[in-house]
Residue, then its C-alpha position, 0 to 999 in steps of 0.5 A: q221421498l221416504q224409502l227403506v230397502e232391506s237385504g240379507g235374507g235367504l235360507v239358513q239351518p238352525g244355529g246359523s246366522l244372518r246379517l240383515s241391512c236396511v238402507v234408508s233415503g230421503f231423511s235423516l237418521d238423526y230424526y227416526a227411531i229404526g225398527w225391525f218386524r217380521q211376519a209369517p204367512g197367516k200371522e200379524r206382524e211382530g215386532v223384533a228390534c229396535i235402536s233409538r235415534r242418535l244415541g243408539h238405545t235398543n230394545y228387543a223381543g224377548s224371543v230374540e233377546g240374547r240372539f239377535t243385535i240391532s245396530r246403525d252406521n250413520a255413514k252408510n244411512t244403514v242399519y243392521l240386525q245381526m241374527n245368530n243361533l237362528k230357529p225354524e220360528d224365526t222364519g218370515v218376512y223382516l221388515c225395517a220401518a222408521h218413526f219420526t220422533d223428537s226423542d233420543f230414547w224412544a226405541g218401541m216396537k208397535g207397528a202402529d207408531f212406524g210411518s215408514w216401511g220397507q218391502g222386506t226380506q225373506v228369512y228362512v230357517s229349516s234343515 
């Protein structure tokens, strides 16, 4: 019933850009904050960005501040992550996740707060 599907990953050179998409189904975006996370082999999952329900407040990890932008298109049930000026340390599997909330402002990035997860899309930044 709850489903999130990521796409848009790939191989890109340092300084390049990618736009990831997260298509959601089975629930309304009006009730969920949507976050982007990433995970490299052997490392724990890291919160990257989050957008709150309805009002669209955003939060970013310090390592991506000013380079990444999270946005939402409710008509398409899709959340995007625009990634600019990519660096090798941005390499990893990127996953989107949903958090059920009654707050229009909540935009946290702790993985334990999110109940539904996608399968991920691979991003590899290398020369």
